[in-house]
C-alpha positions as CSV (number, residue, x, y, z in Angstrom):
1,M,0.0,0.0,0.0
2,T,1.2,3.5,-0.8
3,T,-0.2,6.9,0.2
4,A,0.6,10.4,-0.9
5,A,3.7,12.0,0.4
6,P,3.7,15.6,1.9
7,I,3.1,18.3,-0.7
8,F,5.5,21.2,-0.8
9,D,4.9,24.6,-2.2
10,F,7.4,25.2,-4.9
11,H,8.3,28.6,-6.3
12,A,10.9,29.7,-8.9
13,G,12.7,33.0,-8.4
14,A,14.4,35.2,-10.9
15,E,17.8,34.1,-9.7
16,P,19.1,30.6,-8.6
17,A,18.1,30.0,-5.0
18,P,20.7,29.2,-2.3
19,I,20.4,25.7,-0.8
20,R,19.9,26.1,2.9
21,A,19.1,23.6,5.7
22,A,15.3,23.6,5.0
23,T,15.5,23.8,1.2
24,V,13.4,21.1,-0.7
25,L,14.1,20.5,-4.4
26,P,11.7,18.9,-6.8
27,A,11.3,15.1,-6.8
28,R,8.6,12.4,-7.1
29,R,7.9,11.6,-3.5
30,E,5.8,8.6,-2.4
31,N,4.9,7.2,1.0
32,I,5.6,3.5,1.0
33,E,5.1,0.4,3.2
34,L,7.6,-2.4,3.6
35,H,6.5,-5.9,4.7
36,T,8.9,-8.0,6.7
37,S,9.3,-11.7,6.7
38,D,8.1,-11.9,10.3
39,G,4.8,-10.1,9.5
40,L,5.4,-6.5,10.3
41,T,4.6,-3.4,8.3
42,L,7.1,-0.6,8.2
43,V,6.5,2.9,7.0
44,G,8.7,4.9,4.8
45,E,9.2,7.2,1.8
46,L,10.8,6.9,-1.6
47,A,12.1,10.0,-3.3
48,L,12.9,9.8,-7.1
49,P,14.2,12.4,-9.6
50,A,11.3,14.4,-10.8
51,D,11.5,13.8,-14.5
52,R,13.9,10.9,-15.1
53,D,14.9,7.6,-13.8
54,P,17.5,7.3,-11.0
55,V,21.0,6.1,-11.8
56,A,21.6,4.8,-8.2
57,T,19.8,4.2,-5.0
58,L,20.4,5.0,-1.3
59,V,18.7,2.6,1.1
60,T,19.1,4.6,4.4
61,L,19.4,3.1,7.9
62,H,18.7,5.6,10.6
63,P,20.3,6.3,14.0
64,L,19.2,4.6,17.2
65,P,15.5,4.9,17.7
66,T,15.7,4.6,21.5
67,A,17.9,7.8,21.4
68,G,15.6,9.7,19.0
69,G,16.8,8.4,15.6
70,F,14.2,7.8,12.9
71,M,13.8,8.1,9.1
72,D,13.7,11.9,9.3
73,S,17.0,12.3,11.1
74,H,18.4,15.4,9.5
75,V,21.2,14.0,7.2
76,F,18.8,11.5,5.6
77,R,15.9,14.0,5.3
78,K,18.2,16.4,3.6
79,A,19.5,13.7,1.3
80,S,15.9,13.0,0.2
81,Y,15.3,16.7,-0.3
82,R,18.3,17.3,-2.5
83,L,19.9,14.3,-4.0
84,P,17.1,13.2,-6.4
85,A,17.3,16.6,-8.1
86,L,21.1,17.2,-7.8
87,A,22.5,13.8,-8.4
88,D,19.8,11.7,-10.0
89,L,19.6,9.4,-6.9
90,A,16.7,7.5,-5.5
91,V,16.5,7.9,-1.7
92,L,14.6,5.3,0.3
93,R,14.0,6.1,4.0
94,F,12.0,4.1,6.4
95,N,11.4,3.6,10.2
96,T,12.8,0.4,11.6
97,R,10.5,-1.7,13.7
98,G,9.0,0.1,16.7
99,T,10.1,3.5,15.4
100,C,7.8,6.5,14.9
101,S,8.2,9.7,13.0
102,P,5.9,12.3,11.3
103,R,5.4,9.7,8.6
104,G,3.9,7.3,11.1
105,C,4.9,4.3,13.2
106,S,6.4,1.0,12.1
107,E,5.0,-2.1,13.7
108,G,6.9,-4.2,16.1
109,E,9.4,-3.5,18.9
110,F,13.1,-2.4,18.9
111,G,15.3,-5.5,18.4
112,D,18.7,-4.1,19.4
113,G,20.0,-4.6,15.9
114,E,19.1,-8.3,15.6
115,T,15.5,-8.7,14.5
116,E,16.0,-5.6,12.3
117,S,17.7,-7.9,9.9
118,A,14.2,-8.5,8.5
119,D,13.8,-4.8,8.1
120,V,16.9,-4.4,6.0
121,D,15.8,-7.4,4.1
122,A,12.4,-5.9,3.4
123,A,13.9,-2.5,2.3
124,T,16.4,-4.0,-0.1
125,A,13.8,-6.5,-1.5
126,F,11.4,-3.5,-2.1
127,A,14.2,-1.7,-3.9
128,V,14.8,-4.7,-6.1
129,A,11.1,-5.2,-6.8
130,R,10.7,-1.5,-7.8
131,G,13.6,-1.9,-10.3
132,L,15.8,0.7,-8.4
133,P,19.4,0.5,-9.7
134,A,22.8,0.3,-8.1
135,R,21.5,-0.1,-4.5
136,W,23.8,1.1,-1.6
137,L,23.1,0.8,2.1
138,V,23.8,4.1,3.9
139,G,23.9,3.7,7.6
140,W,24.3,6.3,10.3
141,S,25.2,5.4,13.9
142,F,22.9,2.5,14.8
143,G,22.2,2.2,11.1
144,T,25.9,1.4,10.5
145,E,25.4,-1.5,12.9
146,L,22.6,-2.8,10.8
147,A,24.6,-2.5,7.6
148,L,27.6,-4.2,9.1
149,K,25.7,-7.0,10.8
150,H,23.3,-7.8,7.9
151,G,24.5,-6.2,4.7
152,A,27.1,-8.9,3.9
153,V,24.7,-11.8,4.5
154,A,22.6,-13.3,1.7
155,P,20.1,-12.4,0.4
156,I,20.8,-8.8,1.3
157,A,24.4,-9.0,0.1
158,D,23.2,-10.1,-3.4
159,R,21.0,-6.9,-3.7
160,I,23.5,-4.2,-2.9
161,E,26.7,-2.7,-4.3
162,G,28.2,-1.9,-0.9
163,A,27.7,0.3,2.1
164,I,28.5,3.8,3.3
165,L,28.9,4.2,7.0
166,L,28.5,7.5,8.9
167,S,29.7,7.7,12.5
168,P,30.0,3.9,13.1
169,P,30.0,3.1,16.9
170,L,31.1,-0.6,16.4
171,R,29.2,-1.6,19.5
172,R,26.7,-4.1,18.3
173,A,28.7,-5.0,15.2
174,G,32.0,-6.8,15.9
175,D,34.9,-8.7,14.4
176,E,32.7,-11.5,12.9
177,D,30.7,-8.9,11.0
178,L,33.8,-7.2,9.7
179,A,35.2,-10.6,8.7
180,R,32.0,-11.2,6.7
181,W,32.4,-7.9,4.9
182,R,36.0,-8.7,4.2
183,A,35.0,-12.0,2.6
184,S,32.2,-10.4,0.6
185,G,34.7,-8.1,-1.2
186,K,32.0,-5.4,-1.3
187,P,33.2,-1.8,-0.8
188,L,32.8,0.0,2.5
189,R,33.1,3.8,2.6
190,V,33.4,5.0,6.2
191,L,33.2,8.6,7.5
192,V,34.3,9.0,11.2
193,P,33.9,12.4,12.9
194,E,37.0,13.7,14.6
195,H,35.0,14.4,17.8
196,D,32.7,11.3,17.7
197,D,31.2,10.3,21.0
198,F,31.8,6.5,20.4
199,L,34.5,5.8,17.9
200,Q,37.1,8.3,16.8
201,P,39.4,8.1,13.8
202,P,42.5,6.5,15.3
203,E,40.6,3.6,16.8
204,A,38.4,3.3,13.8
205,I,41.4,2.9,11.5
206,E,42.6,0.0,13.7
207,R,39.2,-1.7,13.8
208,F,38.4,-1.3,10.1
209,A,41.8,-2.6,9.1
210,A,40.2,-6.0,9.1
211,V,38.4,-5.0,5.9
212,P,41.0,-4.3,3.3
213,Q,38.5,-2.8,0.8
214,C,37.3,-0.3,3.4
215,D,38.0,3.4,2.5
216,L,38.0,5.3,5.8
217,T,38.2,9.1,6.3
218,G,38.3,11.0,9.5
219,V,36.4,14.3,9.2
220,D,38.1,17.2,11.0
221,G,35.8,19.2,13.4
222,A,32.8,16.9,12.9
223,K,30.8,15.4,15.7
224,H,28.6,12.2,15.8
225,L,25.4,14.0,14.7
226,W,27.0,15.9,11.8
227,V,25.3,19.1,12.9
228,G,25.7,22.2,10.7
229,E,25.4,22.6,6.9
230,K,29.2,22.4,6.5
231,Y,29.2,18.8,7.7
232,V,25.9,17.9,6.0
233,G,27.3,19.1,2.7
234,R,30.5,17.1,3.2
235,V,28.5,13.9,4.0
236,L,26.2,14.3,1.0
237,Q,29.1,15.0,-1.4
238,E,30.9,11.9,-0.1
239,I,27.8,9.8,-0.7
240,V,27.4,11.1,-4.2
241,D,31.1,10.5,-4.9
242,V,30.7,6.8,-3.9
243,V,27.6,6.0,-5.8
244,R,28.2,8.2,-8.9
245,G,32.0,8.1,-9.0
246,P,34.5,10.6,-7.8
247,G,34.1,14.0,-9.5
248,A,31.0,12.9,-11.5
249,V,28.7,15.3,-9.7
250,T,29.7,18.3,-7.6
251,L,26.8,19.4,-5.4
252,P,26.1,23.1,-6.0
253,A,25.3,25.7,-3.4
254,T,22.4,27.1,-5.4
255,F,19.5,25.6,-7.5
256,D,18.2,27.2,-10.7
257,G,14.6,26.1,-10.6
258,P,11.6,25.9,-8.3
259,V,12.3,25.3,-4.6
260,A,10.3,24.9,-1.5
261,S,11.0,25.2,2.2
262,A,10.4,22.7,5.0
263,V,10.6,23.0,8.8
264,D,14.2,22.0,9.6
């Protein structure tokens, strides 16, 4: 079942509009439901380029719901607002089991990263069924744990190109999960804030050394939640560089076309 996504009021000005925290760019937005193998219905949204097919797909996995994380956590919300128009990407966001947001509540209860395997399975299966191309898991904080624990295991592994990790805590995901990623050969792109609360770059370099195909960067000045447009812009550009190729798309600071504004 799908329902209509929020409607934004778009206006075009005489000059290109600056892209700010609350800027929304044109896209085809659709509220979706995902159905898990253990019988739950999860709520989400799919954002697609407004007038063309996407060239790659982000399947986003949000921060810890027991600490306020959900599908609208700001980096992923801004990805859905901007990247369909700026980089021709599909952005799939959803609430994991037991998580609520303005979109609604997903059924079930928080599973501490274990039963959420069925949620990741449902999201990637949906993306395949919809014919969405070049699917990448993009995890943030708790979402990185889901990507690491479940992304290198079939059938999920067979549906994705690789994973992008933002602020990985490496608390629930451990050495066995890293070993599975190593064996999969699938790429990992990891961004670690300099001032992260859980895992900072020096330790992250040691831990992720177990995955030779991992490309890890420490981001100077950043914190776990990537607060501030400077850091959001950095994250979104890094994501685009992975899925579109380095230098293929440089995200602009302005947009020449109709824009809308959302509450940030």
